[in-house]
PDB file of N, CA, C and O in Angstrom, chain B, residues numbered from 101:
ATOM      1  N   MET B 101      26.993   6.374   6.309  1.00  0.00           N
ATOM      2  CA  MET B 101      26.501   5.291   5.395  1.00  0.00           C
ATOM      3  C   MET B 101      27.859   5.028   4.558  1.00  0.00           C
ATOM      4  O   MET B 101      28.080   3.956   3.994  1.00  0.00           O
ATOM      5  N   GLY B 102      28.634   5.996   4.545  1.00  0.00           N
ATOM      6  CA  GLY B 102      29.875   5.525   3.752  1.00  0.00           C
ATOM      7  C   GLY B 102      30.004   5.275   2.257  1.00  0.00           C
ATOM      8  O   GLY B 102      31.037   4.859   1.733  1.00  0.00           O
ATOM      9  N   GLY B 103      28.769   5.585   1.548  1.00  0.00           N
ATOM     10  CA  GLY B 103      28.872   5.245   0.166  1.00  0.00           C
ATOM     11  C   GLY B 103      28.213   4.265  -0.052  1.00  0.00           C
ATOM     12  O   GLY B 103      27.731   4.121  -1.176  1.00  0.00           O
ATOM     13  N   ARG B 104      28.006   3.335   0.923  1.00  0.00           N
ATOM     14  CA  ARG B 104      27.485   2.037   0.612  1.00  0.00           C
ATOM     15  C   ARG B 104      26.007   2.076   0.088  1.00  0.00           C
ATOM     16  O   ARG B 104      25.395   3.113   0.345  1.00  0.00           O
ATOM     17  N   SER B 105      25.364   1.129  -0.587  1.00  0.00           N
ATOM     18  CA  SER B 105      23.951   1.418  -1.287  1.00  0.00           C
ATOM     19  C   SER B 105      23.288   0.571  -0.353  1.00  0.00           C
ATOM     20  O   SER B 105      23.802  -0.422   0.163  1.00  0.00           O
ATOM     21  N   MET B 106      22.010   1.032  -0.127  1.00  0.00           N
ATOM     22  CA  MET B 106      21.121   0.247   0.914  1.00  0.00           C
ATOM     23  C   MET B 106      20.520  -1.005   0.134  1.00  0.00           C
ATOM     24  O   MET B 106      20.181  -0.782  -1.028  1.00  0.00           O
ATOM     25  N   THR B 107      20.370  -2.111   0.559  1.00  0.00           N
ATOM     26  CA  THR B 107      20.051  -3.349   0.134  1.00  0.00           C
ATOM     27  C   THR B 107      18.718  -3.691   1.152  1.00  0.00           C
ATOM     28  O   THR B 107      18.465  -3.379   2.316  1.00  0.00           O
ATOM     29  N   THR B 108      18.018  -4.472   0.144  1.00  0.00           N
ATOM     30  CA  THR B 108      16.711  -4.936   0.931  1.00  0.00           C
ATOM     31  C   THR B 108      17.128  -5.838   2.123  1.00  0.00           C
ATOM     32  O   THR B 108      18.154  -6.507   2.000  1.00  0.00           O
ATOM     33  N   LEU B 109      16.356  -5.908   3.347  1.00  0.00           N
ATOM     34  CA  LEU B 109      16.697  -6.734   3.965  1.00  0.00           C
ATOM     35  C   LEU B 109      15.593  -7.914   4.169  1.00  0.00           C
ATOM     36  O   LEU B 109      15.576  -8.804   5.019  1.00  0.00           O
ATOM     37  N   LEU B 110      14.609  -7.615   3.038  1.00  0.00           N
ATOM     38  CA  LEU B 110      13.275  -8.689   2.948  1.00  0.00           C
ATOM     39  C   LEU B 110      13.820  -9.921   2.128  1.00  0.00           C
ATOM     40  O   LEU B 110      14.593  -9.883   1.170  1.00  0.00           O
ATOM     41  N   GLU B 111      13.229 -11.043   2.732  1.00  0.00           N
ATOM     42  CA  GLU B 111      13.375 -12.220   1.897  1.00  0.00           C
ATOM     43  C   GLU B 111      12.056 -12.473   1.354  1.00  0.00           C
ATOM     44  O   GLU B 111      11.058 -12.287   2.052  1.00  0.00           O
ATOM     45  N   PHE B 112      11.969 -12.938  -0.003  1.00  0.00           N
ATOM     46  CA  PHE B 112      10.895 -13.037  -0.723  1.00  0.00           C
ATOM     47  C   PHE B 112      10.614 -14.730  -0.823  1.00  0.00           C
ATOM     48  O   PHE B 112      11.538 -15.542  -0.874  1.00  0.00           O
ATOM     49  N   PRO B 113       9.078 -15.125  -0.843  1.00  0.00           N
ATOM     50  CA  PRO B 113       8.134 -14.272  -0.860  1.00  0.00           C
ATOM     51  C   PRO B 113       7.849 -13.878   0.636  1.00  0.00           C
ATOM     52  O   PRO B 113       8.201 -14.668   1.512  1.00  0.00           O
ATOM     53  N   CYS B 114       7.253 -12.742   0.962  1.00  0.00           N
ATOM     54  CA  CYS B 114       6.829 -12.442   2.147  1.00  0.00           C
ATOM     55  C   CYS B 114       5.692 -11.556   2.293  1.00  0.00           C
ATOM     56  O   CYS B 114       5.316 -10.912   1.314  1.00  0.00           O
ATOM     57  N   ASP B 115       4.963 -11.430   3.677  1.00  0.00           N
ATOM     58  CA  ASP B 115       3.923 -10.692   3.931  1.00  0.00           C
ATOM     59  C   ASP B 115       4.458  -9.255   4.226  1.00  0.00           C
ATOM     60  O   ASP B 115       5.321  -9.004   5.067  1.00  0.00           O
ATOM     61  N   PHE B 116       3.863  -8.388   3.463  1.00  0.00           N
ATOM     62  CA  PHE B 116       4.368  -6.977   3.393  1.00  0.00           C
ATOM     63  C   PHE B 116       3.151  -5.973   3.653  1.00  0.00           C
ATOM     64  O   PHE B 116       2.341  -5.797   2.742  1.00  0.00           O
ATOM     65  N   PRO B 117       2.990  -5.258   4.974  1.00  0.00           N
ATOM     66  CA  PRO B 117       1.864  -4.296   4.958  1.00  0.00           C
ATOM     67  C   PRO B 117       2.220  -2.919   4.684  1.00  0.00           C
ATOM     68  O   PRO B 117       3.216  -2.325   5.097  1.00  0.00           O
ATOM     69  N   LEU B 118       1.215  -2.440   3.876  1.00  0.00           N
ATOM     70  CA  LEU B 118       1.111  -1.105   3.320  1.00  0.00           C
ATOM     71  C   LEU B 118       0.087  -0.340   4.102  1.00  0.00           C
ATOM     72  O   LEU B 118      -1.019  -0.817   4.356  1.00  0.00           O
ATOM     73  N   LYS B 119       0.450   0.796   4.462  1.00  0.00           N
ATOM     74  CA  LYS B 119      -0.357   1.564   5.096  1.00  0.00           C
ATOM     75  C   LYS B 119      -0.708   2.822   4.192  1.00  0.00           C
ATOM     76  O   LYS B 119       0.219   3.524   3.788  1.00  0.00           O
ATOM     77  N   ILE B 120      -1.987   3.117   3.874  1.00  0.00           N
ATOM     78  CA  ILE B 120      -2.351   4.063   2.660  1.00  0.00           C
ATOM     79  C   ILE B 120      -3.424   4.879   3.496  1.00  0.00           C
ATOM     80  O   ILE B 120      -4.340   4.397   4.163  1.00  0.00           O
ATOM     81  N   MET B 121      -3.116   6.206   3.319  1.00  0.00           N
ATOM     82  CA  MET B 121      -3.983   7.342   4.022  1.00  0.00           C
ATOM     83  C   MET B 121      -4.637   8.350   2.788  1.00  0.00           C
ATOM     84  O   MET B 121      -3.996   8.767   1.823  1.00  0.00           O
ATOM     85  N   GLY B 122      -5.614   8.537   2.986  1.00  0.00           N
ATOM     86  CA  GLY B 122      -6.347   9.548   2.079  1.00  0.00           C
ATOM     87  C   GLY B 122      -7.474  10.151   2.653  1.00  0.00           C
ATOM     88  O   GLY B 122      -7.796   9.975   3.828  1.00  0.00           O
ATOM     89  N   ALA B 123      -8.165  10.949   1.754  1.00  0.00           N
ATOM     90  CA  ALA B 123      -9.440  11.871   2.163  1.00  0.00           C
ATOM     91  C   ALA B 123     -10.500  10.582   2.350  1.00  0.00           C
ATOM     92  O   ALA B 123     -10.419   9.554   1.678  1.00  0.00           O
ATOM     93  N   SER B 124     -11.372  10.792   3.247  1.00  0.00           N
ATOM     94  CA  SER B 124     -12.337   9.794   3.437  1.00  0.00           C
ATOM     95  C   SER B 124     -13.500  10.106   2.226  1.00  0.00           C
ATOM     96  O   SER B 124     -14.311  11.029   2.150  1.00  0.00           O
ATOM     97  N   ASP B 125     -13.266   9.057   1.391  1.00  0.00           N
ATOM     98  CA  ASP B 125     -14.116   9.436   0.076  1.00  0.00           C
ATOM     99  C   ASP B 125     -14.784   7.962  -0.088  1.00  0.00           C
ATOM    100  O   ASP B 125     -14.092   6.951   0.034  1.00  0.00           O
ATOM    101  N   PRO B 126     -16.148   7.908  -0.367  1.00  0.00           N
ATOM    102  CA  PRO B 126     -16.582   6.768  -0.720  1.00  0.00           C
ATOM    103  C   PRO B 126     -15.913   5.712  -1.693  1.00  0.00           C
ATOM    104  O   PRO B 126     -16.030   4.496  -1.539  1.00  0.00           O
ATOM    105  N   GLY B 127     -15.260   6.262  -2.624  1.00  0.00           N
ATOM    106  CA  GLY B 127     -14.429   5.182  -3.685  1.00  0.00           C
ATOM    107  C   GLY B 127     -13.234   5.023  -3.365  1.00  0.00           C
ATOM    108  O   GLY B 127     -12.559   4.308  -4.106  1.00  0.00           O
ATOM    109  N   PHE B 128     -12.530   5.697  -2.040  1.00  0.00           N
ATOM    110  CA  PHE B 128     -11.011   5.397  -1.869  1.00  0.00           C
ATOM    111  C   PHE B 128     -10.621   3.928  -1.576  1.00  0.00           C
ATOM    112  O   PHE B 128      -9.620   3.399  -2.059  1.00  0.00           O
ATOM    113  N   ALA B 129     -11.400   3.380  -0.836  1.00  0.00           N
ATOM    114  CA  ALA B 129     -11.007   1.968  -0.655  1.00  0.00           C
ATOM    115  C   ALA B 129     -10.961   1.096  -1.837  1.00  0.00           C
ATOM    116  O   ALA B 129     -10.010   0.360  -2.100  1.00  0.00           O
ATOM    117  N   GLN B 130     -12.194   1.228  -2.644  1.00  0.00           N
ATOM    118  CA  GLN B 130     -12.214   0.432  -3.737  1.00  0.00           C
ATOM    119  C   GLN B 130     -11.065   0.832  -4.872  1.00  0.00           C
ATOM    120  O   GLN B 130     -10.637  -0.014  -5.657  1.00  0.00           O
ATOM    121  N   ALA B 131     -10.660   2.069  -4.872  1.00  0.00           N
ATOM    122  CA  ALA B 131      -9.504   2.700  -5.635  1.00  0.00           C
ATOM    123  C   ALA B 131      -8.180   1.853  -5.468  1.00  0.00           C
ATOM    124  O   ALA B 131      -7.410   1.337  -6.278  1.00  0.00           O
ATOM    125  N   ILE B 132      -8.222   1.915  -4.190  1.00  0.00           N
ATOM    126  CA  ILE B 132      -6.572   1.420  -3.512  1.00  0.00           C
ATOM    127  C   ILE B 132      -6.730   0.013  -3.751  1.00  0.00           C
ATOM    128  O   ILE B 132      -5.736  -0.530  -4.232  1.00  0.00           O
ATOM    129  N   ALA B 133      -7.931  -0.858  -3.493  1.00  0.00           N
ATOM    130  CA  ALA B 133      -7.907  -2.192  -3.804  1.00  0.00           C
ATOM    131  C   ALA B 133      -7.699  -2.462  -5.374  1.00  0.00           C
ATOM    132  O   ALA B 133      -7.049  -3.462  -5.677  1.00  0.00           O
ATOM    133  N   ASP B 134      -8.071  -1.857  -6.123  1.00  0.00           N
ATOM    134  CA  ASP B 134      -7.843  -1.899  -7.759  1.00  0.00           C
ATOM    135  C   ASP B 134      -6.459  -1.850  -7.929  1.00  0.00           C
ATOM    136  O   ASP B 134      -5.940  -2.749  -8.590  1.00  0.00           O
ATOM    137  N   VAL B 135      -5.715  -0.902  -7.419  1.00  0.00           N
ATOM    138  CA  VAL B 135      -4.325  -0.634  -7.630  1.00  0.00           C
ATOM    139  C   VAL B 135      -3.573  -1.884  -6.961  1.00  0.00           C
ATOM    140  O   VAL B 135      -2.812  -2.653  -7.546  1.00  0.00           O
ATOM    141  N   VAL B 136      -3.928  -1.920  -5.681  1.00  0.00           N
ATOM    142  CA  VAL B 136      -3.161  -3.251  -5.022  1.00  0.00           C
ATOM    143  C   VAL B 136      -3.277  -4.636  -5.832  1.00  0.00           C
ATOM    144  O   VAL B 136      -2.353  -5.435  -5.989  1.00  0.00           O
ATOM    145  N   LEU B 137      -4.424  -4.750  -6.254  1.00  0.00           N
ATOM    146  CA  LEU B 137      -4.915  -6.305  -7.069  1.00  0.00           C
ATOM    147  C   LEU B 137      -4.035  -6.047  -8.437  1.00  0.00           C
ATOM    148  O   LEU B 137      -3.647  -7.015  -9.091  1.00  0.00           O
ATOM    149  N   ARG B 138      -3.782  -4.894  -8.781  1.00  0.00           N
ATOM    150  CA  ARG B 138      -2.726  -5.003 -10.376  1.00  0.00           C
ATOM    151  C   ARG B 138      -1.548  -5.345 -10.050  1.00  0.00           C
ATOM    152  O   ARG B 138      -0.952  -5.884 -10.983  1.00  0.00           O
ATOM    153  N   HIS B 139      -0.834  -5.232  -8.894  1.00  0.00           N
ATOM    154  CA  HIS B 139       0.316  -5.498  -8.364  1.00  0.00           C
ATOM    155  C   HIS B 139       0.395  -7.000  -7.580  1.00  0.00           C
ATOM    156  O   HIS B 139       1.361  -7.758  -7.668  1.00  0.00           O
ATOM    157  N   ALA B 140      -0.506  -7.192  -7.004  1.00  0.00           N
ATOM    158  CA  ALA B 140      -0.404  -8.363  -6.261  1.00  0.00           C
ATOM    159  C   ALA B 140      -1.908  -9.050  -6.339  1.00  0.00           C
ATOM    160  O   ALA B 140      -2.742  -8.827  -5.461  1.00  0.00           O
ATOM    161  N   PRO B 141      -2.197  -9.979  -7.567  1.00  0.00           N
ATOM    162  CA  PRO B 141      -3.530 -10.442  -7.721  1.00  0.00           C
ATOM    163  C   PRO B 141      -3.899 -11.362  -6.685  1.00  0.00           C
ATOM    164  O   PRO B 141      -5.093 -11.639  -6.571  1.00  0.00           O
ATOM    165  N   ASP B 142      -3.141 -11.827  -5.988  1.00  0.00           N
ATOM    166  CA  ASP B 142      -3.551 -12.738  -5.019  1.00  0.00           C
ATOM    167  C   ASP B 142      -4.139 -11.997  -3.613  1.00  0.00           C
ATOM    168  O   ASP B 142      -4.684 -12.662  -2.732  1.00  0.00           O
ATOM    169  N   PHE B 143      -3.958 -10.546  -3.523  1.00  0.00           N
ATOM    170  CA  PHE B 143      -4.475 -10.058  -2.497  1.00  0.00           C
ATOM    171  C   PHE B 143      -5.897 -10.188  -2.064  1.00  0.00           C
ATOM    172  O   PHE B 143      -6.811 -10.134  -2.887  1.00  0.00           O
ATOM    173  N   ASP B 144      -6.092 -10.351  -0.848  1.00  0.00           N
ATOM    174  CA  ASP B 144      -7.646 -10.691  -0.534  1.00  0.00           C
ATOM    175  C   ASP B 144      -8.158  -9.499   0.146  1.00  0.00           C
ATOM    176  O   ASP B 144      -7.875  -9.156   1.294  1.00  0.00           O
ATOM    177  N   VAL B 145      -8.986  -8.867  -0.720  1.00  0.00           N
ATOM    178  CA  VAL B 145      -9.635  -7.459  -0.259  1.00  0.00           C
ATOM    179  C   VAL B 145     -10.203  -7.560   0.835  1.00  0.00           C
ATOM    180  O   VAL B 145     -10.029  -6.537   1.499  1.00  0.00           O
ATOM    181  N   ALA B 146     -10.961  -8.511   1.474  1.00  0.00           N
ATOM    182  CA  ALA B 146     -11.630  -8.834   2.636  1.00  0.00           C
ATOM    183  C   ALA B 146     -10.707  -8.601   3.751  1.00  0.00           C
ATOM    184  O   ALA B 146     -11.157  -8.381   4.875  1.00  0.00           O
ATOM    185  N   THR B 147      -9.260  -8.641   3.484  1.00  0.00           N
ATOM    186  CA  THR B 147      -8.149  -8.537   4.708  1.00  0.00           C
ATOM    187  C   THR B 147      -7.833  -7.064   4.905  1.00  0.00           C
ATOM    188  O   THR B 147      -7.166  -6.740   5.887  1.00  0.00           O
ATOM    189  N   MET B 148      -8.239  -6.195   4.089  1.00  0.00           N
ATOM    190  CA  MET B 148      -8.109  -4.723   4.091  1.00  0.00           C
ATOM    191  C   MET B 148      -8.607  -4.181   5.309  1.00  0.00           C
ATOM    192  O   MET B 148      -9.748  -4.462   5.675  1.00  0.00           O
ATOM    193  N   GLU B 149      -7.662  -3.225   6.160  1.00  0.00           N
ATOM    194  CA  GLU B 149      -7.996  -2.991   7.344  1.00  0.00           C
ATOM    195  C   GLU B 149      -8.548  -1.425   7.114  1.00  0.00           C
ATOM    196  O   GLU B 149      -7.875  -0.716   6.366  1.00  0.00           O
ATOM    197  N   MET B 150      -9.490  -0.984   7.599  1.00  0.00           N
ATOM    198  CA  MET B 150      -9.909   0.468   7.366  1.00  0.00           C
ATOM    199  C   MET B 150     -10.067   1.174   8.808  1.00  0.00           C
ATOM    200  O   MET B 150     -10.749   0.757   9.744  1.00  0.00           O
ATOM    201  N   ARG B 151      -9.385   2.180   8.772  1.00  0.00           N
ATOM    202  CA  ARG B 151      -9.613   2.959  10.121  1.00  0.00           C
ATOM    203  C   ARG B 151      -9.755   4.650   9.674  1.00  0.00           C
ATOM    204  O   ARG B 151      -8.872   5.171   8.994  1.00  0.00           O
ATOM    205  N   PRO B 152     -10.985   5.437  10.148  1.00  0.00           N
ATOM    206  CA  PRO B 152     -11.230   6.385   9.913  1.00  0.00           C
ATOM    207  C   PRO B 152     -10.474   7.394  10.994  1.00  0.00           C
ATOM    208  O   PRO B 152     -10.343   7.025  12.161  1.00  0.00           O
ATOM    209  N   SER B 153      -9.945   8.788  10.514  1.00  0.00           N
ATOM    210  CA  SER B 153      -9.463   9.617  11.486  1.00  0.00           C
ATOM    211  C   SER B 153     -10.404   9.925  12.442  1.00  0.00           C
ATOM    212  O   SER B 153     -11.538   9.460  12.331  1.00  0.00           O
ATOM    213  N   LYS B 154     -10.053  10.773  13.540  1.00  0.00           N
ATOM    214  CA  LYS B 154     -11.013  11.070  14.558  1.00  0.00           C
ATOM    215  C   LYS B 154     -12.187  11.930  14.110  1.00  0.00           C
ATOM    216  O   LYS B 154     -13.345  11.718  14.470  1.00  0.00           O
ATOM    217  N   ALA B 155     -11.823  12.874  13.335  1.00  0.00           N
ATOM    218  CA  ALA B 155     -12.950  13.838  12.839  1.00  0.00           C
ATOM    219  C   ALA B 155     -13.461  13.165  11.591  1.00  0.00           C
ATOM    220  O   ALA B 155     -14.478  13.631  11.077  1.00  0.00           O
ATOM    221  N   GLY B 156     -12.821  12.028  10.999  1.00  0.00           N
ATOM    222  CA  GLY B 156     -13.746  11.376   9.991  1.00  0.00           C
ATOM    223  C   GLY B 156     -13.264  12.021   8.583  1.00  0.00           C
ATOM    224  O   GLY B 156     -13.976  11.777   7.609  1.00  0.00           O
ATOM    225  N   ASN B 157     -12.355  12.655   8.437  1.00  0.00           N
ATOM    226  CA  ASN B 157     -12.008  13.541   7.264  1.00  0.00           C
ATOM    227  C   ASN B 157     -11.156  12.735   6.325  1.00  0.00           C
ATOM    228  O   ASN B 157     -11.061  12.865   5.104  1.00  0.00           O
ATOM    229  N   TYR B 158     -10.457  11.745   7.242  1.00  0.00           N
ATOM    230  CA  TYR B 158      -9.312  10.975   6.392  1.00  0.00           C
ATOM    231  C   TYR B 158      -9.677   9.416   6.615  1.00  0.00           C
ATOM    232  O   TYR B 158     -10.448   9.060   7.507  1.00  0.00           O
ATOM    233  N   LEU B 159      -9.091   8.577   5.777  1.00  0.00           N
ATOM    234  CA  LEU B 159      -9.224   7.005   6.098  1.00  0.00           C
ATOM    235  C   LEU B 159      -7.832   6.376   6.045  1.00  0.00           C
ATOM    236  O   LEU B 159      -7.050   6.667   5.140  1.00  0.00           O
ATOM    237  N   SER B 160      -7.557   5.607   6.911  1.00  0.00           N
ATOM    238  CA  SER B 160      -6.362   4.826   6.681  1.00  0.00           C
ATOM    239  C   SER B 160      -6.559   3.401   6.207  1.00  0.00           C
ATOM    240  O   SER B 160      -7.350   2.650   6.778  1.00  0.00           O
ATOM    241  N   LEU B 161      -5.877   3.052   5.218  1.00  0.00           N
ATOM    242  CA  LEU B 161      -6.162   1.552   4.970  1.00  0.00           C
ATOM    243  C   LEU B 161      -4.822   0.780   5.006  1.00  0.00           C
ATOM    244  O   LEU B 161      -3.791   1.284   4.559  1.00  0.00           O
ATOM    245  N   THR B 162      -4.871  -0.636   5.629  1.00  0.00           N
ATOM    246  CA  THR B 162      -3.811  -1.260   5.889  1.00  0.00           C
ATOM    247  C   THR B 162      -4.044  -2.538   4.596  1.00  0.00           C
ATOM    248  O   THR B 162      -5.072  -3.215   4.605  1.00  0.00           O
ATOM    249  N   CYS B 163      -3.163  -2.703   3.731  1.00  0.00           N
ATOM    250  CA  CYS B 163      -3.360  -3.946   2.801  1.00  0.00           C
ATOM    251  C   CYS B 163      -1.992  -4.508   3.074  1.00  0.00           C
ATOM    252  O   CYS B 163      -0.974  -3.820   2.998  1.00  0.00           O
ATOM    253  N   THR B 164      -2.002  -5.724   3.380  1.00  0.00           N
ATOM    254  CA  THR B 164      -0.928  -6.837   3.536  1.00  0.00           C
ATOM    255  C   THR B 164      -0.870  -7.547   2.259  1.00  0.00           C
ATOM    256  O   THR B 164      -1.909  -8.111   1.915  1.00  0.00           O
ATOM    257  N   VAL B 165       0.285  -7.637   1.393  1.00  0.00           N
ATOM    258  CA  VAL B 165       0.324  -8.196   0.592  1.00  0.00           C
ATOM    259  C   VAL B 165       1.343  -9.268   0.496  1.00  0.00           C
ATOM    260  O   VAL B 165       2.302  -9.229   1.267  1.00  0.00           O
ATOM    261  N   ARG B 166       1.242 -10.126  -0.287  1.00  0.00           N
ATOM    262  CA  ARG B 166       2.190 -11.147  -0.372  1.00  0.00           C
ATOM    263  C   ARG B 166       3.120 -10.677  -1.353  1.00  0.00           C
ATOM    264  O   ARG B 166       2.750 -10.807  -2.520  1.00  0.00           O
ATOM    265  N   ALA B 167       4.380 -10.096  -1.127  1.00  0.00           N
ATOM    266  CA  ALA B 167       5.322  -9.703  -1.948  1.00  0.00           C
ATOM    267  C   ALA B 167       6.167 -10.534  -2.281  1.00  0.00           C
ATOM    268  O   ALA B 167       6.824 -11.151  -1.442  1.00  0.00           O
ATOM    269  N   VAL B 168       6.326 -10.731  -3.815  1.00  0.00           N
ATOM    270  CA  VAL B 168       7.374 -11.804  -4.326  1.00  0.00           C
ATOM    271  C   VAL B 168       8.748 -11.172  -4.789  1.00  0.00           C
ATOM    272  O   VAL B 168       9.697 -11.917  -5.035  1.00  0.00           O
ATOM    273  N   SER B 169       8.849  -9.888  -4.900  1.00  0.00           N
ATOM    274  CA  SER B 169      10.183  -9.100  -5.332  1.00  0.00           C
ATOM    275  C   SER B 169      10.104  -7.812  -4.859  1.00  0.00           C
ATOM    276  O   SER B 169       9.029  -7.336  -4.497  1.00  0.00           O
ATOM    277  N   GLN B 170      11.168  -7.186  -4.827  1.00  0.00           N
ATOM    278  CA  GLN B 170      11.458  -5.574  -4.595  1.00  0.00           C
ATOM    279  C   GLN B 170      10.991  -4.914  -5.649  1.00  0.00           C
ATOM    280  O   GLN B 170      10.663  -3.735  -5.513  1.00  0.00           O
ATOM    281  N   ALA B 171      10.885  -5.536  -6.834  1.00  0.00           N
ATOM    282  CA  ALA B 171      10.452  -4.388  -7.906  1.00  0.00           C
ATOM    283  C   ALA B 171       8.957  -4.552  -7.930  1.00  0.00           C
ATOM    284  O   ALA B 171       8.412  -3.579  -8.453  1.00  0.00           O
ATOM    285  N   GLN B 172       8.160  -5.453  -7.537  1.00  0.00           N
ATOM    286  CA  GLN B 172       6.769  -5.662  -7.423  1.00  0.00           C
ATOM    287  C   GLN B 172       6.486  -4.485  -6.279  1.00  0.00           C
ATOM    288  O   GLN B 172       5.714  -3.557  -6.515  1.00  0.00           O
ATOM    289  N   LEU B 173       7.136  -4.610  -5.115  1.00  0.00           N
ATOM    290  CA  LEU B 173       6.858  -3.664  -4.229  1.00  0.00           C
ATOM    291  C   LEU B 173       6.902  -2.279  -4.560  1.00  0.00           C
ATOM    292  O   LEU B 173       5.988  -1.503  -4.281  1.00  0.00           O
ATOM    293  N   ASP B 174       8.001  -1.943  -5.179  1.00  0.00           N
ATOM    294  CA  ASP B 174       8.523  -0.448  -5.881  1.00  0.00           C
ATOM    295  C   ASP B 174       7.469  -0.185  -6.794  1.00  0.00           C
ATOM    296  O   ASP B 174       6.920   0.916  -6.792  1.00  0.00           O
ATOM    297  N   ALA B 175       7.143  -1.064  -7.552  1.00  0.00           N
ATOM    298  CA  ALA B 175       6.150  -0.436  -8.617  1.00  0.00           C
ATOM    299  C   ALA B 175       4.767  -0.282  -7.947  1.00  0.00           C
ATOM    300  O   ALA B 175       4.103   0.700  -8.279  1.00  0.00           O
ATOM    301  N   LEU B 176       4.246  -1.162  -7.021  1.00  0.00           N
ATOM    302  CA  LEU B 176       3.208  -0.875  -6.184  1.00  0.00           C
ATOM    303  C   LEU B 176       3.132   0.584  -5.360  1.00  0.00           C
ATOM    304  O   LEU B 176       2.211   1.398  -5.292  1.00  0.00           O
ATOM    305  N   TYR B 177       4.311   0.589  -4.833  1.00  0.00           N
ATOM    306  CA  TYR B 177       4.365   2.035  -4.042  1.00  0.00           C
ATOM    307  C   TYR B 177       4.449   3.285  -4.948  1.00  0.00           C
ATOM    308  O   TYR B 177       3.972   4.354  -4.566  1.00  0.00           O
ATOM    309  N   LEU B 178       5.029   3.157  -6.095  1.00  0.00           N
ATOM    310  CA  LEU B 178       5.197   4.212  -7.044  1.00  0.00           C
ATOM    311  C   LEU B 178       3.776   4.407  -7.577  1.00  0.00           C
ATOM    312  O   LEU B 178       3.416   5.564  -7.797  1.00  0.00           O
ATOM    313  N   GLU B 179       2.948   3.415  -7.803  1.00  0.00           N
ATOM    314  CA  GLU B 179       1.563   3.809  -8.157  1.00  0.00           C
ATOM    315  C   GLU B 179       0.510   4.315  -7.369  1.00  0.00           C
ATOM    316  O   GLU B 179      -0.386   5.067  -7.752  1.00  0.00           O
ATOM    317  N   LEU B 180       0.719   3.748  -5.996  1.00  0.00           N
ATOM    318  CA  LEU B 180      -0.002   4.308  -4.851  1.00  0.00           C
ATOM    319  C   LEU B 180       0.335   5.592  -4.453  1.00  0.00           C
ATOM    320  O   LEU B 180      -0.562   6.345  -4.075  1.00  0.00           O
ATOM    321  N   THR B 181       1.697   6.025  -4.484  1.00  0.00           N
ATOM    322  CA  THR B 181       1.900   7.501  -4.110  1.00  0.00           C
ATOM    323  C   THR B 181       1.616   8.390  -5.205  1.00  0.00           C
ATOM    324  O   THR B 181       1.691   9.592  -4.952  1.00  0.00           O
ATOM    325  N   SER B 182       1.285   8.016  -6.443  1.00  0.00           N
ATOM    326  CA  SER B 182       1.115   9.268  -7.626  1.00  0.00           C
ATOM    327  C   SER B 182      -0.445   8.831  -7.779  1.00  0.00           C
ATOM    328  O   SER B 182      -0.943   9.120  -8.868  1.00  0.00           O
ATOM    329  N   HIS B 183      -1.172   8.263  -6.963  1.00  0.00           N
ATOM    330  CA  HIS B 183      -2.536   8.293  -7.137  1.00  0.00           C
ATOM    331  C   HIS B 183      -3.168   9.656  -6.410  1.00  0.00           C
ATOM    332  O   HIS B 183      -2.763  10.158  -5.361  1.00  0.00           O
ATOM    333  N   PRO B 184      -4.177  10.081  -7.176  1.00  0.00           N
ATOM    334  CA  PRO B 184      -4.622  11.473  -6.660  1.00  0.00           C
ATOM    335  C   PRO B 184      -5.276  11.485  -5.417  1.00  0.00           C
ATOM    336  O   PRO B 184      -5.323  12.412  -4.608  1.00  0.00           O
ATOM    337  N   MET B 185      -5.802  10.308  -5.339  1.00  0.00           N
ATOM    338  CA  MET B 185      -6.728  10.252  -3.823  1.00  0.00           C
ATOM    339  C   MET B 185      -5.778   9.887  -2.449  1.00  0.00           C
ATOM    340  O   MET B 185      -6.242   9.961  -1.311  1.00  0.00           O
ATOM    341  N   VAL B 186      -4.401   9.491  -2.739  1.00  0.00           N
ATOM    342  CA  VAL B 186      -3.707   9.142  -1.727  1.00  0.00           C
ATOM    343  C   VAL B 186      -2.819  10.302  -1.120  1.00  0.00           C
ATOM    344  O   VAL B 186      -2.288  11.152  -1.835  1.00  0.00           O
ATOM    345  N   LYS B 187      -2.718  10.273   0.063  1.00  0.00           N
ATOM    346  CA  LYS B 187      -1.938  11.632   1.044  1.00  0.00           C
ATOM    347  C   LYS B 187      -0.708  11.005   1.279  1.00  0.00           C
ATOM    348  O   LYS B 187       0.318  11.655   1.077  1.00  0.00           O
ATOM    349  N   VAL B 188      -0.638   9.779   1.696  1.00  0.00           N
ATOM    350  CA  VAL B 188       0.687   9.168   2.286  1.00  0.00           C
ATOM    351  C   VAL B 188       0.671   7.583   2.073  1.00  0.00           C
ATOM    352  O   VAL B 188      -0.344   6.888   2.029  1.00  0.00           O
ATOM    353  N   VAL B 189       1.904   7.174   1.958  1.00  0.00           N
ATOM    354  CA  VAL B 189       1.892   5.613   1.746  1.00  0.00           C
ATOM    355  C   VAL B 189       3.211   5.423   2.831  1.00  0.00           C
ATOM    356  O   VAL B 189       4.220   6.127   2.789  1.00  0.00           O
ATOM    357  N   LEU B 190       2.990   4.392   3.740  1.00  0.00           N
ATOM    358  CA  LEU B 190       3.992   3.838   4.641  1.00  0.00           C
ATOM    359  C   LEU B 190       4.201   2.639   4.750  1.00  0.00           C
ATOM    360  O   LEU B 190       5.062   2.231   5.530  1.00  0.00           O
TER     361      LEU B 190
END
């Protein structure tokens, strides 16, 4: 990389999908929706995609937000990754 800083290749605003995985818990989807809505108030919860794991122990949520800035995405990612119910955010 030669010491060059990474710059975002995103142009804002843009639709940005986030994949959030956690334990299959009845409150997981609502908890994630609440976090996403804090950072992207125009997020339509009805568009959230939910996929359980084969054994049903985990749930994968895909939330596509209308991102307006890198700072917004960074703050959202930080809150999601620090949430106690979240295992992984991609």
